PAKOLGU-957348 format. One record per atom (N, C-alpha, C): atom name; x, y, z. Coordinates in steps of 0.2 Angstrom, whole numbers, always signed. Layout:
BEGIN
atom  east  north  up
CA  X  Y  Z
...
//
This chain:
BEGIN
atom  east  north  up
N  -233  -121  +384
CA  -228  -121  +378
C  -231  -121  +372
N  -230  -117  +367
CA  -233  -117  +360
C  -230  -123  +357
N  -235  -127  +353
CA  -233  -133  +350
C  -229  -131  +343
N  -225  -135  +341
CA  -221  -135  +335
C  -226  -136  +329
N  -225  -133  +324
CA  -230  -134  +318
C  -226  -137  +312
N  -229  -142  +310
CA  -226  -147  +305
C  -230  -147  +298
N  -226  -148  +293
CA  -230  -150  +286
C  -226  -156  +284
N  -230  -160  +280
CA  -228  -166  +277
C  -227  -166  +269
N  -222  -168  +266
CA  -222  -168  +259
C  -221  -176  +257
N  -226  -178  +253
CA  -226  -186  +252
C  -231  -189  +256
N  -237  -191  +253
CA  -243  -193  +257
C  -244  -200  +256
N  -239  -204  +255
CA  -239  -212  +254
C  -241  -215  +261
N  -239  -221  +261
CA  -241  -225  +267
C  -238  -223  +274
N  -231  -222  +273
CA  -227  -220  +279
C  -230  -213  +282
N  -232  -209  +277
CA  -234  -202  +279
C  -240  -202  +285
N  -244  -207  +284
CA  -249  -208  +289
C  -247  -209  +296
N  -241  -213  +296
CA  -238  -214  +303
C  -235  -207  +306
N  -232  -203  +301
CA  -229  -197  +303
C  -235  -192  +306
N  -240  -192  +302
CA  -246  -187  +303
C  -249  -189  +310
N  -249  -195  +311
CA  -252  -198  +318
C  -248  -195  +324
N  -242  -196  +323
CA  -237  -194  +329
C  -237  -186  +329
N  -237  -183  +323
CA  -237  -175  +324
C  -243  -173  +327
N  -249  -176  +325
CA  -255  -173  +328
C  -255  -175  +335
N  -252  -180  +338
CA  -252  -181  +345
C  -248  -177  +349
N  -242  -175  +346
CA  -237  -172  +350
C  -236  -164  +348
N  -238  -162  +342
CA  -237  -156  +339
C  -243  -154  +335
N  -242  -150  +330
CA  -248  -147  +326
C  -246  -148  +319
N  -250  -152  +315
CA  -249  -153  +308
C  -253  -148  +304
N  -249  -144  +300
CA  -252  -138  +297
C  -254  -139  +290
N  -250  -143  +286
CA  -251  -144  +279
C  -248  -151  +277
N  -251  -153  +271
CA  -248  -159  +268
C  -248  -158  +261
N  -243  -162  +257
CA  -242  -161  +250
C  -240  -167  +247
N  -243  -168  +241
CA  -242  -174  +236
C  -244  -172  +229
N  -240  -174  +224
CA  -242  -172  +218
C  -248  -176  +215
N  -250  -181  +219
CA  -256  -185  +217
C  -261  -182  +222
N  -266  -178  +219
CA  -270  -174  +223
C  -275  -178  +228
N  -277  -184  +226
CA  -281  -188  +230
C  -277  -190  +237
N  -271  -192  +236
CA  -267  -193  +242
C  -267  -188  +247
N  -265  -182  +244
CA  -265  -176  +248
C  -271  -174  +252
N  -277  -174  +248
CA  -283  -173  +250
C  -286  -178  +256
N  -284  -184  +254
CA  -286  -189  +259
C  -283  -189  +266
N  -276  -187  +265
CA  -272  -187  +272
C  -274  -180  +275
N  -275  -175  +271
CA  -277  -169  +274
C  -284  -169  +278
N  -288  -172  +274
CA  -295  -173  +277
C  -295  -177  +284
N  -291  -183  +284
CA  -290  -187  +290
C  -288  -183  +296
N  -283  -178  +295
CA  -280  -175  +300
C  -282  -168  +301
N  -287  -166  +297
CA  -290  -159  +297
C  -285  -153  +295
N  -281  -154  +290
CA  -276  -150  +288
C  -276  -148  +281
N  -273  -143  +279
CA  -273  -141  +272
C  -269  -145  +267
N  -272  -147  +261
CA  -268  -151  +256
C  -265  -147  +251
N  -260  -149  +248
CA  -256  -145  +243
C  -254  -151  +238
N  -254  -148  +231
CA  -251  -153  +226
C  -244  -149  +224
N  -243  -143  +226
CA  -237  -140  +224
C  -233  -138  +230
N  -227  -142  +230
CA  -222  -141  +236
C  -220  -134  +237
N  -218  -131  +231
CA  -215  -124  +232
C  -220  -119  +234
N  -227  -120  +232
CA  -232  -116  +235
C  -233  -117  +242
N  -233  -123  +244
CA  -234  -124  +252
C  -228  -121  +256
N  -222  -122  +253
CA  -216  -119  +257
C  -217  -111  +257
N  -220  -108  +252
CA  -220  -101  +252
C  -226  -98  +256
N  -232  -102  +256
CA  -238  -100  +259
C  -238  -101  +267
N  -235  -107  +269
CA  -236  -109  +276
C  -230  -106  +280
N  -230  -100  +281
CA  -224  -97  +283
C  -223  -98  +291
N  -228  -100  +294
CA  -227  -101  +302
C  -225  -108  +303
N  -224  -112  +298
CA  -222  -119  +300
C  -214  -119  +302
N  -213  -124  +307
CA  -206  -125  +310
C  -202  -130  +306
N  -206  -136  +305
CA  -202  -142  +302
C  -206  -145  +296
N  -202  -147  +291
CA  -205  -151  +286
C  -203  -158  +287
N  -208  -163  +287
CA  -207  -170  +287
C  -207  -172  +280
N  -201  -175  +278
CA  -200  -177  +271
C  -201  -185  +270
N  -207  -186  +267
CA  -209  -193  +267
C  -210  -195  +259
N  -207  -192  +255
CA  -207  -193  +248
C  -203  -199  +246
N  -203  -201  +240
CA  -199  -207  +238
C  -191  -205  +239
N  -187  -210  +240
CA  -180  -210  +242
C  -177  -205  +238
N  -177  -205  +231
CA  -174  -201  +227
C  -175  -194  +227
N  -181  -192  +230
CA  -183  -185  +231
C  -181  -182  +238
N  -178  -186  +242
CA  -177  -184  +249
C  -172  -178  +249
N  -167  -178  +245
CA  -162  -172  +245
C  -165  -166  +242
N  -169  -167  +236
CA  -172  -161  +233
C  -177  -158  +238
N  -181  -161  +241
CA  -186  -159  +245
C  -183  -156  +252
N  -178  -159  +254
CA  -175  -156  +260
C  -171  -150  +259
N  -167  -149  +254
CA  -164  -143  +252
C  -168  -137  +251
N  -174  -139  +248
CA  -179  -133  +247
C  -182  -131  +253
N  -183  -135  +258
CA  -185  -133  +265
C  -180  -129  +268
N  -174  -131  +268
CA  -169  -128  +272
C  -168  -121  +269
N  -168  -120  +262
CA  -168  -114  +259
C  -173  -109  +261
N  -179  -112  +263
CA  -184  -108  +265
C  -184  -106  +273
N  -179  -109  +276
CA  -178  -108  +283
C  -182  -113  +288
N  -184  -119  +285
CA  -187  -124  +290
C  -182  -129  +292
N  -183  -132  +298
CA  -180  -138  +300
C  -183  -144  +296
N  -179  -150  +296
CA  -182  -156  +292
C  -181  -162  +296
N  -187  -166  +295
CA  -186  -173  +298
C  -187  -177  +291
N  -182  -181  +290
CA  -181  -185  +284
C  -182  -192  +285
N  -187  -195  +282
CA  -187  -203  +282
C  -181  -206  +279
N  -180  -212  +282
CA  -175  -216  +279
C  -176  -218  +272
N  -171  -219  +268
CA  -164  -217  +269
C  -164  -210  +268
N  -158  -207  +271
CA  -158  -200  +270
C  -158  -197  +263
N  -154  -201  +259
CA  -154  -200  +252
C  -152  -207  +248
N  -151  -207  +242
CA  -148  -213  +239
C  -142  -212  +235
N  -138  -206  +237
CA  -131  -205  +235
C  -128  -201  +240
N  -121  -203  +241
CA  -117  -199  +246
C  -117  -192  +245
N  -116  -190  +238
CA  -116  -183  +236
C  -122  -179  +239
N  -128  -182  +238
CA  -134  -179  +240
C  -135  -178  +247
N  -132  -183  +251
CA  -132  -182  +258
C  -128  -176  +260
N  -122  -176  +257
CA  -117  -170  +258
C  -121  -163  +257
N  -124  -163  +251
CA  -128  -157  +250
C  -133  -155  +255
N  -137  -160  +257
CA  -142  -159  +263
C  -139  -156  +269
N  -133  -159  +271
CA  -129  -157  +277
C  -127  -150  +276
N  -124  -148  +270
CA  -122  -141  +269
C  -127  -136  +269
N  -133  -138  +266
CA  -138  -133  +266
C  -141  -132  +273
N  -142  -137  +277
CA  -144  -137  +284
C  -139  -132  +288
N  -133  -133  +287
CA  -128  -129  +290
C  -129  -121  +288
N  -129  -120  +281
CA  -130  -113  +279
C  -136  -110  +282
N  -141  -114  +282
CA  -148  -111  +285
C  -148  -111  +292
N  -143  -114  +296
CA  -143  -114  +303
C  -149  -118  +305
N  -151  -123  +302
CA  -157  -127  +303
C  -155  -134  +305
N  -159  -138  +308
CA  -158  -145  +311
C  -160  -150  +306
N  -156  -155  +304
CA  -158  -161  +300
C  -159  -167  +304
N  -165  -170  +305
CA  -166  -176  +309
C  -167  -182  +304
N  -164  -187  +304
CA  -165  -193  +300
C  -169  -199  +304
N  -174  -201  +301
CA  -178  -206  +305
C  -174  -213  +305
N  -172  -215  +311
CA  -169  -222  +312
C  -173  -225  +318
N  -179  -227  +317
CA  -183  -228  +323
C  -181  -235  +327
N  -177  -239  +323
CA  -175  -245  +326
C  -170  -244  +332
N  -167  -238  +332
CA  -163  -237  +338
C  -166  -237  +344
N  -173  -236  +344
CA  -177  -236  +350
C  -180  -242  +352
N  -179  -248  +348
CA  -181  -254  +351
C  -178  -256  +357
N  -182  -258  +362
CA  -179  -260  +369
C  -173  -264  +369
N  -173  -270  +365
CA  -166  -274  +366
C  -161  -270  +362
N  -162  -266  +357
CA  -157  -263  +354
C  -154  -258  +358
N  -158  -254  +362
CA  -156  -249  +367
C  -151  -253  +372
N  -153  -259  +375
CA  -150  -262  +380
C  -143  -265  +377
N  -143  -267  +371
CA  -136  -269  +368
C  -131  -263  +367
N  -134  -258  +365
CA  -130  -252  +364
C  -127  -250  +371
N  -131  -250  +376
CA  -128  -248  +383
C  -123  -253  +385
N  -124  -259  +384
CA  -119  -264  +386
C  -113  -263  +382
N  -113  -262  +376
CA  -107  -260  +372
C  -103  -254  +375
N  -107  -249  +376
CA  -104  -243  +379
C  -101  -244  +386
N  -104  -249  +390
CA  -101  -250  +396
C  -96  -256  +396
N  -94  -258  +390
CA  -89  -263  +389
C  -91  -269  +392
N  -97  -271  +392
CA  -99  -277  +395
C  -97  -283  +391
N  -96  -283  +385
CA  -95  -288  +380
C  -87  -289  +379
N  -83  -284  +382
CA  -76  -284  +381
C  -75  -282  +374
N  -69  -284  +371
CA  -67  -282  +364
C  -72  -286  +360
N  -74  -282  +355
CA  -79  -285  +350
C  -75  -288  +344
N  -77  -294  +343
CA  -73  -298  +338
C  -77  -299  +331
N  -83  -300  +331
CA  -87  -301  +325
C  -94  -299  +326
N  -97  -299  +320
CA  -104  -297  +320
C  -108  -301  +314
N  -114  -302  +315
CA  -118  -305  +310
C  -125  -302  +310
N  -127  -299  +304
CA  -133  -296  +303
C  -137  -300  +297
N  -143  -302  +299
CA  -148  -306  +295
C  -154  -302  +293
N  -156  -301  +287
CA  -162  -297  +285
C  -166  -302  +280
N  -170  -305  +283
CA  -174  -310  +279
C  -181  -308  +279
N  -183  -304  +274
CA  -190  -302  +273
C  -193  -304  +266
N  -200  -303  +266
CA  -204  -304  +260
C  -206  -298  +257
N  -205  -297  +250
CA  -208  -291  +247
C  -211  -294  +240
N  -218  -295  +240
CA  -221  -299  +235
C  -222  -294  +229
N  -224  -297  +223
CA  -225  -293  +217
C  -230  -287  +218
N  -235  -288  +222
CA  -240  -282  +223
C  -237  -276  +227
N  -232  -278  +231
CA  -228  -272  +234
C  -225  -267  +229
N  -223  -270  +224
CA  -220  -266  +219
C  -225  -263  +214
N  -229  -268  +212
CA  -234  -266  +206
C  -239  -260  +208
N  -240  -260  +215
CA  -245  -255  +218
C  -242  -248  +219
N  -235  -248  +217
CA  -231  -241  +219
C  -229  -239  +212
N  -229  -232  +211
CA  -226  -229  +205
C  -219  -227  +206
N  -215  -229  +211
CA  -208  -228  +212
C  -204  -234  +215
N  -207  -238  +219
CA  -203  -243  +222
C  -201  -248  +217
N  -195  -250  +217
CA  -192  -255  +212
C  -188  -251  +207
N  -188  -245  +207
CA  -184  -241  +202
C  -177  -239  +205
N  -172  -239  +201
CA  -166  -236  +203
C  -166  -229  +205
N  -170  -225  +201
CA  -170  -218  +201
C  -173  -215  +208
N  -178  -218  +210
CA  -182  -216  +216
C  -182  -221  +222
N  -181  -227  +221
CA  -180  -232  +226
C  -173  -233  +228
N  -169  -235  +223
CA  -161  -235  +224
C  -159  -242  +226
N  -163  -246  +229
CA  -160  -253  +230
C  -163  -256  +236
N  -163  -262  +237
CA  -166  -266  +243
C  -163  -264  +249
N  -156  -262  +250
CA  -153  -260  +256
C  -155  -253  +258
N  -157  -249  +253
CA  -159  -242  +255
C  -167  -242  +257
N  -171  -246  +254
CA  -178  -245  +256
C  -180  -250  +261
N  -177  -256  +261
CA  -179  -261  +266
C  -175  -261  +272
N  -168  -261  +271
CA  -164  -262  +277
C  -159  -257  +279
N  -160  -251  +277
CA  -155  -245  +279
C  -155  -245  +287
N  -161  -246  +290
CA  -161  -246  +297
C  -156  -251  +300
N  -156  -257  +297
CA  -151  -262  +300
C  -144  -260  +299
N  -142  -257  +293
CA  -136  -255  +292
C  -134  -249  +296
N  -139  -245  +298
CA  -138  -239  +303
C  -135  -242  +309
N  -139  -248  +312
CA  -137  -250  +318
C  -130  -253  +318
N  -127  -256  +313
CA  -120  -258  +312
C  -116  -252  +314
N  -117  -247  +310
CA  -113  -241  +311
C  -113  -238  +318
N  -119  -238  +321
CA  -121  -235  +327
C  -117  -239  +333
N  -117  -245  +332
CA  -114  -249  +337
C  -107  -251  +336
N  -104  -251  +330
CA  -98  -254  +329
C  -93  -249  +325
N  -96  -243  +322
CA  -92  -238  +319
C  -92  -239  +311
N  -87  -236  +308
CA  -87  -236  +301
C  -84  -242  +298
N  -86  -243  +291
CA  -83  -249  +288
C  -77  -247  +283
N  -72  -251  +284
CA  -66  -250  +280
C  -66  -253  +273
N  -68  -259  +273
CA  -68  -263  +267
C  -74  -268  +267
N  -76  -269  +261
CA  -82  -274  +260
C  -81  -278  +254
N  -84  -284  +254
CA  -84  -288  +248
C  -92  -290  +247
N  -95  -291  +242
CA  -102  -292  +241
C  -104  -295  +235
N  -108  -300  +235
CA  -112  -303  +230
C  -119  -301  +230
N  -122  -298  +225
CA  -129  -297  +225
C  -132  -299  +219
N  -139  -302  +219
CA  -142  -304  +213
C  -149  -303  +214
N  -153  -302  +208
CA  -160  -302  +207
C  -162  -309  +205
N  -164  -313  +209
CA  -166  -320  +208
C  -173  -322  +207
N  -178  -317  +210
CA  -185  -319  +210
C  -189  -313  +208
N  -186  -307  +206
CA  -190  -301  +205
C  -188  -298  +198
N  -186  -302  +193
CA  -183  -300  +187
C  -187  -295  +183
N  -193  -296  +183
CA  -198  -292  +179
C  -201  -286  +183
N  -199  -286  +190
CA  -202  -281  +194
C  -198  -275  +197
N  -192  -277  +198
CA  -187  -272  +201
C  -181  -271  +197
N  -177  -265  +197
CA  -171  -264  +193
C  -165  -265  +197
N  -165  -269  +203
CA  -159  -270  +207
C  -160  -277  +210
N  -156  -278  +215
CA  -155  -284  +218
C  -161  -286  +223
N  -162  -292  +224
CA  -167  -294  +229
C  -164  -299  +234
N  -157  -300  +234
CA  -154  -303  +239
C  -146  -302  +238
N  -143  -303  +244
CA  -136  -302  +244
C  -132  -305  +250
N  -125  -306  +249
CA  -121  -308  +254
C  -115  -303  +255
N  -114  -301  +261
CA  -109  -296  +261
C  -104  -298  +267
N  -97  -296  +266
CA  -92  -297  +271
C  -89  -290  +272
N  -89  -288  +279
CA  -87  -282  +281
C  -81  -282  +285
N  -76  -277  +285
CA  -71  -276  +289
C  -72  -269  +292
N  -72  -268  +298
CA  -73  -261  +301
C  -66  -258  +303
N  -66  -252  +304
CA  -60  -248  +305
C  -57  -251  +312
N  -61  -253  +316
CA  -59  -255  +323
C  -57  -262  +323
N  -56  -266  +317
CA  -54  -272  +317
C  -59  -278  +317
N  -66  -276  +319
CA  -71  -281  +319
C  -73  -283  +312
N  -74  -289  +311
CA  -76  -292  +305
C  -84  -294  +305
N  -87  -294  +300
CA  -94  -296  +300
C  -97  -298  +293
N  -103  -300  +294
CA  -107  -302  +288
C  -114  -300  +288
N  -116  -298  +282
CA  -123  -297  +281
C  -126  -302  +276
N  -132  -305  +278
CA  -136  -309  +273
C  -142  -306  +272
N  -144  -304  +266
CA  -151  -300  +266
C  -155  -303  +260
N  -161  -303  +260
CA  -166  -305  +255
C  -173  -303  +256
N  -176  -302  +251
CA  -184  -300  +251
C  -187  -306  +248
N  -184  -312  +248
CA  -187  -318  +245
C  -189  -323  +250
N  -190  -321  +257
CA  -192  -326  +262
C  -199  -328  +260
N  -201  -334  +259
CA  -207  -336  +257
C  -213  -333  +261
N  -218  -330  +257
CA  -224  -328  +260
C  -224  -322  +265
N  -219  -322  +269
CA  -219  -317  +275
C  -212  -315  +277
N  -212  -310  +281
CA  -205  -308  +284
C  -204  -314  +289
N  -197  -316  +289
CA  -195  -321  +293
C  -191  -318  +299
N  -186  -314  +298
CA  -181  -312  +303
C  -177  -306  +301
N  -176  -302  +307
CA  -171  -297  +306
C  -167  -297  +313
N  -161  -299  +312
CA  -157  -301  +318
C  -150  -298  +318
N  -147  -297  +324
CA  -140  -294  +324
C  -137  -298  +330
N  -132  -301  +328
CA  -128  -305  +334
C  -121  -302  +334
N  -119  -301  +340
CA  -113  -298  +342
C  -109  -302  +346
N  -102  -304  +344
CA  -98  -308  +348
C  -92  -304  +351
N  -92  -304  +357
CA  -86  -301  +361
C  -82  -306  +365
N  -76  -304  +367
CA  -72  -308  +371
C  -76  -310  +378
N  -80  -306  +380
CA  -84  -307  +387
C  -91  -308  +386
N  -93  -309  +380
CA  -101  -310  +379
C  -103  -311  +372
N  -109  -314  +371
CA  -112  -314  +365
C  -120  -312  +366
N  -122  -308  +361
CA  -129  -306  +362
C  -132  -307  +355
N  -138  -309  +354
CA  -142  -309  +348
C  -149  -306  +349
N  -150  -301  +345
CA  -156  -298  +345
C  -160  -300  +338
N  -166  -303  +339
CA  -169  -306  +333
C  -176  -304  +333
N  -181  -309  +331
CA  -187  -308  +329
C  -188  -306  +322
N  -193  -303  +320
CA  -194  -301  +313
C  -191  -294  +312
N  -191  -290  +317
CA  -189  -283  +317
C  -184  -281  +322
N  -179  -285  +324
CA  -175  -283  +329
C  -178  -281  +335
N  -183  -285  +337
CA  -188  -283  +343
C  -188  -288  +348
N  -183  -293  +348
CA  -183  -298  +353
C  -176  -300  +355
N  -175  -300  +362
CA  -168  -302  +364
C  -168  -310  +364
N  -165  -313  +359
CA  -166  -320  +358
C  -160  -324  +362
N  -155  -321  +363
CA  -149  -325  +366
C  -144  -320  +370
N  -142  -321  +376
CA  -137  -318  +379
C  -133  -322  +383
N  -127  -321  +383
CA  -122  -325  +388
C  -116  -320  +389
N  -116  -316  +394
CA  -112  -311  +396
C  -109  -312  +403
N  -102  -312  +403
CA  -98  -313  +409
C  -101  -308  +415
N  -103  -311  +420
CA  -105  -307  +426
C  -110  -301  +424
N  -114  -302  +420
CA  -119  -297  +418
C  -125  -300  +414
N  -131  -298  +415
CA  -137  -300  +412
C  -142  -294  +410
N  -144  -294  +404
CA  -149  -289  +402
C  -156  -291  +404
N  -159  -287  +408
CA  -166  -289  +411
C  -171  -284  +411
N  -177  -285  +412
CA  -182  -280  +413
C  -183  -276  +407
N  -183  -279  +401
CA  -184  -275  +395
C  -191  -273  +395
N  -193  -266  +393
CA  -200  -264  +392
C  -202  -267  +386
N  -209  -268  +385
CA  -211  -270  +379
C  -210  -265  +373
N  -209  -268  +367
CA  -208  -263  +361
C  -215  -262  +358
N  -214  -257  +353
CA  -220  -255  +349
C  -221  -261  +344
N  -227  -261  +341
CA  -228  -266  +336
C  -225  -264  +329
N  -224  -268  +324
CA  -221  -266  +318
C  -226  -261  +314
N  -224  -257  +309
CA  -228  -253  +305
C  -232  -258  +301
N  -238  -257  +300
CA  -243  -262  +296
C  -245  -258  +290
N  -243  -260  +284
CA  -245  -257  +278
C  -250  -261  +274
N  -254  -265  +277
CA  -259  -269  +274
C  -256  -276  +272
N  -253  -276  +266
CA  -251  -282  +263
C  -244  -284  +265
N  -241  -279  +269
CA  -234  -281  +271
C  -233  -277  +278
N  -228  -279  +281
CA  -226  -275  +287
C  -219  -273  +287
N  -217  -268  +291
CA  -211  -265  +291
C  -207  -265  +298
N  -203  -260  +299
CA  -199  -260  +305
C  -204  -258  +311
N  -201  -258  +317
CA  -205  -256  +323
C  -207  -249  +322
N  -213  -248  +325
CA  -217  -241  +325
C  -214  -237  +331
N  -208  -234  +330
CA  -206  -230  +335
C  -205  -223  +333
N  -210  -221  +328
CA  -210  -214  +326
C  -212  -209  +332
N  -215  -211  +337
CA  -217  -207  +342
C  -210  -205  +346
N  -206  -210  +346
CA  -199  -208  +350
C  -195  -203  +345
N  -196  -204  +339
CA  -192  -199  +334
C  -195  -192  +335
N  -201  -192  +335
CA  -204  -185  +336
C  -203  -182  +343
N  -203  -186  +348
CA  -202  -184  +355
C  -195  -181  +355
N  -190  -184  +351
CA  -183  -181  +351
C  -183  -175  +347
N  -187  -174  +341
CA  -187  -168  +338
C  -189  -162  +342
N  -194  -164  +346
CA  -197  -158  +350
C  -192  -157  +356
N  -189  -162  +358
CA  -184  -160  +364
C  -178  -156  +361
N  -176  -158  +355
CA  -170  -154  +353
C  -172  -147  +351
N  -178  -146  +348
CA  -180  -139  +346
C  -183  -135  +351
N  -186  -138  +356
CA  -189  -134  +362
C  -184  -134  +368
N  -180  -139  +369
CA  -177  -139  +376
C  -169  -140  +375
N  -167  -139  +369
CA  -159  -140  +367
C  -157  -147  +369
N  -161  -152  +367
CA  -159  -159  +369
C  -154  -161  +364
N  -152  -167  +365
CA  -147  -171  +360
C  -151  -174  +354
N  -149  -173  +348
CA  -152  -176  +343
C  -151  -183  +342
N  -156  -187  +341
CA  -156  -194  +340
C  -152  -197  +335
N  -153  -195  +329
CA  -149  -197  +323
C  -148  -190  +318
N  -142  -188  +318
CA  -141  -182  +314
C  -139  -184  +307
N  -138  -178  +303
CA  -136  -179  +296
C  -130  -183  +294
N  -125  -182  +298
CA  -119  -186  +297
C  -120  -193  +298
N  -124  -195  +303
CA  -125  -202  +304
C  -129  -205  +298
N  -134  -201  +296
CA  -138  -203  +290
C  -133  -204  +284
N  -129  -199  +283
CA  -124  -200  +277
C  -120  -206  +278
N  -117  -208  +284
CA  -113  -214  +285
C  -117  -220  +283
N  -123  -221  +285
CA  -127  -226  +282
C  -127  -227  +275
N  -128  -221  +271
CA  -129  -221  +264
C  -122  -223  +261
N  -117  -221  +265
CA  -110  -222  +262
C  -108  -229  +263
N  -110  -233  +268
CA  -109  -240  +269
C  -113  -244  +263
N  -119  -242  +262
CA  -123  -245  +257
C  -120  -244  +250
N  -117  -238  +249
CA  -114  -237  +243
C  -108  -241  +242
N  -104  -242  +247
CA  -98  -247  +247
C  -100  -254  +245
N  -106  -256  +248
CA  -108  -263  +247
C  -110  -264  +240
N  -114  -259  +237
CA  -116  -259  +230
C  -110  -258  +225
N  -105  -254  +227
CA  -99  -253  +223
C  -95  -260  +223
N  -94  -263  +229
CA  -91  -269  +229
C  -94  -275  +225
N  -101  -275  +225
CA  -104  -280  +221
C  -104  -279  +214
N  -104  -273  +212
CA  -103  -272  +204
C  -96  -273  +202
N  -91  -272  +206
CA  -84  -273  +204
C  -83  -281  +203
N  -87  -285  +205
CA  -85  -292  +204
C  -90  -296  +200
N  -95  -292  +197
CA  -100  -295  +192
C  -96  -297  +186
//
């Protein structure tokens, strides 16, 4: 079977993770970044052609099947729409975009071009997350009552000073977009859409470094009646502390924890026990900091399965939009009470 052909736009740190998986499972044909050195270095590492002009790459690389969008958050929509208009499928890194409108435009352009839009949400593949999702679908916990999400990470000054876009409203968008959109996605995936929210957000420790909040407290009401809280911060001293999700149901309680939602920390379920979980992948390591679990291999296996075997898409554009919509509700609620 002929391998799918990919190109990458945006050659920052996460692009290397994409390039690795593409090279293992498919074929990487080209990479692009406005900073020539980044494109050249990534291209050289994976033996592929570098570009500094995205439009030129789209025009010249006509046999490409999929564009992997790894550019700054605020450029995801622009780069995805251009790819769709040239007839390519798109794999878009999280967050799908930083505005609900842009998400809608991406979905419309994908539909017009009859192309597929894949949104990277690799935490869905963490073994304890998969197990909890299955338990919820099997109604093992009974009626769900409430949920608690904790996101306690560290992002030091160097994280922002070494980037030309992180920390900016225009290209980054906010802490919930760049650091914790995976976690918000899991709330939607497991519990559905959010009806109301109240929120306080503050920038308490990064005032000269970022243009948005570094911590926040959120109260949520879901359409199905579940209530929940989110506590998030990038002020955990010196290192990441915890990424946890606790679900309280009439017939059971489950907490997934660890630093990256990678450990089953607690379970007490009536007449049922989650067992024999496979080991998860290590977190993405970016040198001075670490990110979510490295499940990009699962993401790309799904892309290939969908495009080659008519498989079921793991995270579609609508789900990507709903994550952005929930984050937008949180930020709107926070601004309304300042």
